[in-house]
C-alpha positions in Angstrom: 2.3 31.2 -18.5 0.6 29.0 -15.9 0.6 30.3 -12.4 2.1 28.1 -9.7 -0.3 26.3 -7.4 -0.5 27.7 -3.8 1.6 25.8 -1.2 -0.2 23.1 0.9 -0.3 23.9 4.6 0.6 20.8 6.6 1.8 22.1 10.0 2.1 25.2 12.1 4.6 26.2 14.7 6.1 29.7 15.0 5.0 30.0 11.4 3.0 28.0 8.9 4.8 25.2 7.1 3.5 24.4 3.6 4.5 21.8 1.0 5.1 23.0 -2.5 3.0 21.0 -5.0 5.8 21.2 -7.5 8.1 19.5 -5.1 5.6 16.9 -3.8 6.9 14.3 -6.3 10.3 14.5 -4.8 9.0 11.9 -2.3 8.7 12.0 1.5 8.9 10.3 4.9 6.5 10.2 7.8 8.2 8.6 10.8 7.5 8.2 14.5 6.7 5.7 17.3 3.3 4.0 17.5 0.6 6.4 18.7 2.5 9.7 18.0 0.3 10.8 15.1 1.7 9.3 11.8 -1.7 8.2 10.5 -3.2 11.6 11.1 -0.3 13.2 9.2 -0.9 10.8 6.4 -4.6 11.7 6.4 -3.9 15.5 6.3 -1.4 15.1 3.4 -3.9 13.0 1.5 -6.7 15.6 2.0 -4.4 18.4 0.9 -3.4 16.5 -2.3 -7.0 15.6 -3.1 -8.1 19.2 -2.7 -5.8 20.3 -5.5 -6.8 17.5 -7.9 -4.1 15.0 -7.1 -5.2 11.3 -6.7 -3.8 9.4 -3.8 -3.3 5.7 -3.0 -2.9 4.6 0.6 -3.3 1.4 2.6 -5.6 1.4 5.7 -3.5 -0.9 7.8 -5.4 -0.3 11.1 -8.9 0.2 9.7 -9.1 3.8 10.9 -9.0 5.8 7.6 -12.4 4.9 6.2 -14.0 8.0 7.6 -12.3 10.2 5.0 -15.5 10.4 2.8 -17.4 12.2 5.6 -16.9 15.6 7.2 -15.0 15.7 10.5 -15.6 17.5 13.7 -16.5 14.3 15.5 -13.4 14.2 17.7 -12.9 16.7 20.6 -9.1 16.7 20.3 -9.4 17.7 16.6 -11.8 20.5 17.4 -9.5 21.7 20.2 -6.4 21.6 17.9 -8.2 23.6 15.2 -9.0 26.3 17.7 -5.5 26.3 19.2 -3.8 26.8 15.8 -6.4 29.6 14.8 -6.6 28.3 11.3 -8.2 30.7 8.8 -11.0 29.3 6.7 -10.8 25.9 8.3 -13.9 23.8 7.5 -14.7 20.2 8.0 -15.4 18.2 4.8 -15.3 14.8 3.3 -13.3 13.8 0.3 -13.9 11.5 -2.7 -12.9 7.9 -1.9 -12.7 4.6 -3.7 -12.4 1.5 -1.5 -10.3 -1.5 -2.7 -9.7 -4.9 -1.1 -7.5 -7.8 -2.3 -10.1 -10.1 -0.8 -13.1 -8.3 -2.3 -14.9 -7.9 1.0 -14.5 -4.2 2.0 -14.1 -2.7 -1.4 -13.7 -3.3 -5.1 -11.6 -6.5 -5.7 -8.0 -5.9 -6.7 -6.4 -8.4 -9.0 -3.2 -8.9 -10.9 -2.3 -11.8 -13.2 0.6 -14.0 -12.3 2.4 -13.0 -15.5 2.0 -9.3 -14.6 3.4 -10.0 -11.1 6.6 -11.6 -12.5 9.1 -14.0 -11.0 11.0 -11.5 -8.8 8.0 -10.3 -6.8 6.2 -13.7 -6.8 9.3 -15.3 -5.4 9.3 -12.8 -2.6 5.7 -13.6 -1.7 6.5 -17.4 -1.8 9.6 -16.8 0.5 11.9 -18.7 -1.9 15.6 -19.0 -1.5 18.0 -18.1 -4.3 18.1 -21.5 -5.9 14.3 -21.9 -5.7 13.9 -18.4 -7.1 16.2 -19.4 -10.0 13.9 -22.3 -10.9 10.8 -20.0 -10.5 12.4 -17.6 -13.1 12.9 -20.5 -15.5 9.2 -21.4 -15.2 8.4 -17.8 -16.1 11.0 -17.8 -18.9 9.6 -20.9 -20.5 6.1 -19.5 -20.3 7.2 -16.0 -21.5 9.3 -17.3 -24.4 6.4 -19.2 -25.8 3.5 -17.0 -25.0 1.8 -19.1 -22.3 -0.5 -16.8 -20.3 -0.2 -17.3 -16.5 -3.4 -15.5 -15.3 -4.3 -17.2 -12.1 -2.8 -19.7 -9.6 -4.1 -22.7 -11.4 -2.3 -21.6 -14.6 0.9 -21.2 -12.6 0.5 -24.5 -10.8 -0.1 -26.4 -14.1 2.9 -24.7 -15.7 5.1 -25.5 -12.8 4.0 -29.1 -12.9 4.5 -29.3 -16.7 8.1 -27.9 -16.3 8.8 -30.2 -13.4 7.5 -33.3 -15.2 9.7 -32.5 -18.2 12.7 -31.0 -16.5 15.1 -33.3 -18.4 13.9 -32.1 -21.8 14.2 -28.4 -20.8 17.7 -28.7 -19.3 19.6 -28.1 -22.5 17.9 -24.8 -23.3 17.2 -23.5 -19.8 19.5 -25.1 -17.3 18.9 -27.5 -14.4 15.4 -27.6 -12.9 15.7 -29.4 -9.5 12.7 -31.4 -8.4 13.2 -30.1 -4.8 12.8 -26.5 -6.0 9.7 -27.3 -8.0 8.3 -28.9 -4.8 9.1 -25.8 -2.8 7.3 -23.6 -5.3 4.3 -25.9 -5.2 4.2 -25.9 -1.4 4.4 -22.1 -1.4 1.5 -21.9 -3.8 -0.6 -24.0 -1.5 0.2 -21.8 1.5 -0.7 -18.7 -0.6 -4.1 -20.2 -1.4 -4.7 -21.0 2.3 -4.2 -17.3 3.0 -6.9 -16.4 0.5 -4.5 -14.9 -2.0 -5.8 -17.0 -4.9 -8.6 -14.4 -5.1 -6.0 -11.8 -5.9 -4.5 -13.5 -8.9 -6.7 -13.4 -12.0 -8.8 -11.1 -14.2 -10.0 -8.4 -14.6 -6.7 -7.1 -13.5 -6.5 -3.6 -12.0 -6.3 -0.8 -14.6 -4.0 1.8 -13.3 -6.0 4.6 -14.8 -8.7 3.7 -12.3 -6.4 5.0 -9.6 -6.0 8.3 -11.3 -9.6 9.5 -11.1 -10.7 13.1 -10.5 -14.2 13.8 -9.2 -16.6 16.3 -10.9 -15.5 19.1 -8.5 -11.9 18.6 -9.5 -10.7 16.8 -6.4 -8.3 13.9 -6.7 -9.7 10.4 -5.7 -8.3 9.0 -2.5 -7.9 5.3 -3.1 -8.0 3.3 0.2 -6.9 -0.3 0.2 -8.4 -2.2 3.1 -5.3 -3.8 4.6 -6.2 -4.9 8.2 -6.6 -8.5 7.1 -3.9 -8.2 4.5 -1.4 -7.3 7.2 -1.6 -10.9 8.6 0.4 -11.8 5.4 3.1 -9.1 5.6 5.0 -10.3 2.6 1.9 -10.3 0.4 1.1 -6.8 1.6 4.5 -5.3 1.0 5.1 -7.1 -2.3 1.6 -6.1 -3.6 2.3 -2.4 -2.9 5.7 -2.8 -4.5 4.1 -4.4 -7.5 1.7 -1.4 -7.9 4.6 1.0 -7.6 6.6 -0.8 -10.2 3.6 -1.1 -12.5 3.1 2.7 -12.2 6.7 3.2 -13.1 6.5 0.9 -16.2 3.2 2.1 -17.5 2.9 5.9 -16.9 4.4 8.2 -19.5 7.1 10.7 -18.7 5.7 13.8 -16.9 8.8 16.0 -17.0 8.6 18.5 -14.1 4.9 18.8 -13.4 3.3 21.6 -11.3 1.8 18.9 -9.1 2.1 15.1 -8.9 0.1 12.8 -11.1 -0.4 10.5 -8.1 0.8 10.4 -4.5 1.5 6.9 -3.2 1.7 6.3 0.6 3.7 3.2 1.6 2.6 2.5 5.2 4.5 0.0 7.4 7.4 0.6 5.0 9.8 -1.4 7.0 8.1 -4.6 5.7 9.3 -3.8 2.2 12.9 -3.9 3.2 12.9 -6.6 5.9 14.9 -9.6 4.6 14.9 -8.3 1.1 17.8 -9.6 -1.0 20.4 -7.1 -2.2 19.3 -7.4 -5.8 15.7 -6.5 -4.9 16.8 -3.6 -2.8 18.8 -2.2 -5.7 15.7 -2.5 -7.9 13.6 -0.7 -5.4 16.1 2.1 -5.1 16.1 2.4 -8.9 12.3 2.6 -9.1 12.0 5.2 -6.3 14.7 7.3 -8.0 13.2 7.3 -11.4 9.4 7.2 -10.7 9.4 10.9 -9.8 9.9 11.7 -13.6 6.5 10.0 -14.1 4.9 12.5 -11.7 4.5 10.0 -8.8 5.4 11.0 -5.3 6.1 8.2 -2.9 5.8 8.8 0.9 7.1 6.1 3.2 5.5 5.7 6.6 7.4 3.9 9.2 8.5 4.0 12.9 12.1 5.1 12.4 14.0 6.6 9.4 16.6 3.8 9.9 13.9 1.3 8.7 14.6 2.7 5.2 17.9 1.9 3.4 20.2 4.9 3.2 20.1 5.1 -0.6 16.3 5.3 -0.6 16.2 7.6 2.5 18.4 10.1 0.7 15.7 10.5 -2.0 13.0 11.5 0.5 13.1 15.3 0.6 9.9 16.1 2.5 10.0 14.8 6.0 7.7 14.7 9.0 9.3 13.2 12.1 7.1 12.4 15.1 8.3 11.4 18.6 10.7 8.5 19.1 11.4 6.6 22.3 14.9 6.6 23.7 15.0 4.3 26.7 17.6 1.8 25.6 21.1 2.5 24.1 19.9 1.2 20.7 16.9 3.5 20.8 19.1 6.5 21.7 21.3 5.7 18.8 18.3 5.5 16.5 17.2 9.0 17.7 20.6 10.5 17.0 20.5 8.9 13.5 17.1 10.3 12.8 18.2 13.8 13.9 21.2 13.7 11.6 18.9 13.2 8.6 17.6 16.8 8.9 19.1 20.1 7.8 20.3 21.5 11.2 18.5 24.4 12.8 20.9 26.3 15.2 17.9 27.3 17.3 16.7 23.8 17.9 18.2 20.8 19.6 16.8 18.1 17.3 18.0 15.1 19.3 16.3 16.4 22.5 13.1 17.5 20.6 12.5 14.1 19.0 12.0 12.6 22.5 9.8 15.5 23.8 7.3 15.8 21.0 3.7 15.4 21.9 1.0 13.6 20.0 0.4 15.4 16.7 3.6 17.4 17.1 6.5 16.8 14.7 9.8 18.0 13.3 9.1 19.1 9.7 11.4 19.8 6.8 10.2 20.4 3.3 11.9 21.2 0.0 11.9 24.8 -1.2 11.4 25.9 -4.8 15.0 25.0 -5.7 14.7 21.5 -4.2 16.8 22.3 -1.1 15.5 21.0 2.3 14.4 23.7 4.7 15.9 23.9 8.2 14.0 21.6 10.5 11.1 23.2 12.5 9.1 22.0 15.4 5.4 22.3 14.7 1.9 20.9 15.2 0.5 18.9 12.3 -2.7 20.5 11.1 -5.9 18.7 12.2 -7.7 16.6 9.6 -10.9 18.0 8.0 -12.5 14.5 7.5 -14.1 12.3 10.0 -11.8 10.3 12.4 -14.5 7.7 13.3 -14.4 4.8 10.8 -17.4 4.2 8.6 -19.9 1.6 9.6 -20.1 -1.5 7.3 -23.3 0.0 5.9 -21.7 3.3 5.2 -18.7 1.7 3.5 -21.0 -0.5 1.4 -22.9 2.6 0.3 -19.6 4.3 -0.9 -18.8 1.2 -2.9 -22.2 1.1 -4.4 -22.0 4.7 -5.4 -18.6 4.3 -7.1 -18.3 4.8 -10.8 -16.4 1.5 -10.8 -19.2 -0.5 -9.4 -19.6 -3.8 -11.2 -16.4 -3.6 -13.2 -14.2 -5.6 -10.9 -16.7 -7.6 -9.0 -17.0 -10.6 -11.3 -13.9 -12.6 -12.0 -13.2 -13.7 -15.6 -11.5 -17.0 -16.4 -10.5 -17.0 -20.0 -8.4 -19.6 -21.9 -4.8 -19.5 -20.6 -2.0 -21.8 -19.7 -4.1 -24.2 -17.6 -6.6 -24.9 -20.4 -3.9 -25.0 -23.1 -1.7 -27.5 -21.3 -4.7 -29.6 -20.3 -5.8 -29.7 -24.0 -2.3 -30.7 -25.1 -2.1 -33.4 -22.5 -5.5 -34.8 -23.7 -4.3 -34.7 -27.3 -1.1 -36.5 -26.3 -3.1 -39.3 -24.6 -5.3 -39.7 -27.6 -2.3 -39.9 -29.9 -0.6 -42.5 -27.6 -3.8 -44.7 -27.6 -4.1 -44.4 -31.3 -0.4 -45.3 -31.8 -0.7 -48.2 -29.5 -3.7 -49.6 -31.4 -2.0 -49.1 -34.7 1.2 -50.9 -33.6 -0.6 -53.6 -31.8 -0.1 -54.2 -28.1 -0.1 -57.5 -26.3 -3.0 -58.6 -24.0 -1.0 -57.4 -21.0 -1.0 -53.8 -22.5 2.8 -53.6 -22.7 4.5 -52.1 -25.7 7.7 -53.4 -27.3 10.9 -51.5 -26.2 11.1 -49.5 -29.4 7.5 -48.3 -29.0 8.2 -47.1 -25.4 11.2 -45.2 -26.8 9.0 -43.6 -29.4 6.5 -42.5 -26.7 9.3 -41.0 -24.7 10.4 -39.0 -27.8 6.9 -37.7 -28.2 6.7 -36.5 -24.6 10.1 -34.8 -25.0 8.9 -33.1 -28.2 5.7 -32.0 -26.4 7.8 -30.4 -23.6 9.8 -28.5 -26.2 7.1 -27.5 -28.6 3.7 -27.3 -26.8 4.3 -23.9 -25.4 5.8 -22.7 -28.6 2.8 -23.7 -30.6 0.5 -21.9 -28.2 2.8 -18.9 -28.2 2.6 -18.6 -32.0 -1.1 -17.8 -31.6 -0.2 -14.8 -29.5 2.4 -13.7 -31.8 4.9 -12.0 -29.6 7.4 -12.6 -26.8 6.6 -11.1 -23.4 9.1 -8.4 -22.3 9.5 -7.6 -18.6 10.5 -4.4 -16.8 12.9 -3.6 -14.0 10.9 -5.5 -11.3 9.6 -8.2 -13.6 6.3 -6.8 -14.5 5.2 -7.0 -18.1 6.1 -4.0 -20.3 3.4 -2.4 -22.4 0.3 -3.9 -24.1 -0.2 -6.4 -21.4 -4.0 -6.3 -21.4 
C-alpha cells in the first residue's frame, strides 16, 4: 500500500493550513484586489507542487515570476515574514523552470495549428458574431470533411477564400455562405496578423508531454508563459489558455483518483475567459472544468473577485484563498458579501468584515479535507515564497532557455505541404486545363469563348469546388474528429 503524501503547507494563522495533494485536482480559486498578494500565493502554491513532483503551468502576466529558478531571500519583507511565522526548516531555493512565449522572444516558441485550435476558439479570438461564427464553422467543416490541413494562417486564409469564391457550389451540401461573413473573417485574420499572432499558428505544435516534465531530482517543472505582451490582446491570451486546457482534457488519459495531480494549471486574469463569452462556450468551459479533474489536472483560477467566475464553475473550486477586497461603493460591498458567502462559515470569524481588513499577504483560506469537504474558513498569512522575487535579467532568462532540454526543438518553424499549397496547386492545374481546353476548342482573336464553352468552364469550377478538397483528403485517409471545444481528437500529429 502506497503511503499518502504529506500535506502541503500554504498558510499559517492560529495553526498551519496545508493542502492535501490528493485533493489538489479538485481545483481552486485565488482572489483579491490588486496588490493584496495573489501573485505571491500563486508562486507559493507552484513551489509546493513542484517540490512533490507535480508539473505546473502558469502565465506571467506582469513579468514578475521569472525569478522562480533562483533562490530567494532578496526581499526584506519576505525575510521578515519567514521570521514572523517561525517556519521550521524553511530554506530559500530555486525551482526548475521552462520559459515559453507565443512570440518566441522570452522563451521557447509556443505554436498550435489552426486545425487544432478549431472553429469555436478561433471564432472567439476573431471576435465574430453568431452568423460569422457559423460561416467559420462551415469553412472548418469543409476542410475537415475532406482532410485539408489548416496549419498556419495562410492555409486558413486560402481556404476561406476558396470557400467564399465557390460559395454557390457549397450551398447545397453545407448551407448558405454569406460574402459579408467571409469578409469579416478575412478582416479578423488581418487584425490577428497585425498583433503578431501569425507566429503562434504553425508547426512544430506544442507537445503536451513537454509540459509534464520532471527534473532529475524529482521536482515538477514550472512552465512559465511570458504574457506581459500577450495581455495587450486579451482575447488571444484567454482563448490560448482555454485551448491548452481543452487540449489537456482531450489528450490525457484517465487518471482515476491520483495521490497527486498530473499537472496544475493556473489561469491568471480568469475574468477574461468569461467576459462576453457566449452561453454555448460557457457551458463547454463548465464541462471541461468539471471533467478534467479525472485526468489528474487541477485548475486554479486567479482573479480579483469570486463573482468574476460563473457560479457553476465557482462551485467546482474547492480550495480557496481569498485576499482583501475593497468595499467603498455599494456594488463593492455587495461583492464582498457574495465572496463571504462562498465559504463554509466559521462561527468565530466575521468573514464579511475580515475580507476588508486583510493585510498584504494575509488571506481567508479554506481547503478540502480527505473526504472532499471544505474546511471552515480561517484567517491566516500565506507562507513566504522560497524563490527569488526579483525578476531575472534578460541575460539570466536567456541562460535558462539555453540550458533547457527543449532547446532547439521549437525554435525553427516548419512549413510542410498543407491547404495553401494544395489549393494553389489545384488552381494552377485548373488554369492549365482551361488554357488547353480553349486551344482545343478554338477561340476567336478577341479571346472570347462561345457561350457553351463558358458554361463548360463554370461546370469545371463547380466540380473543383466540390471535389478538390475530397481528392486531397483521400490522401490523408481519414476524417478529422473534434472534441468538446473543437480541438482535434487523437492522432493529430
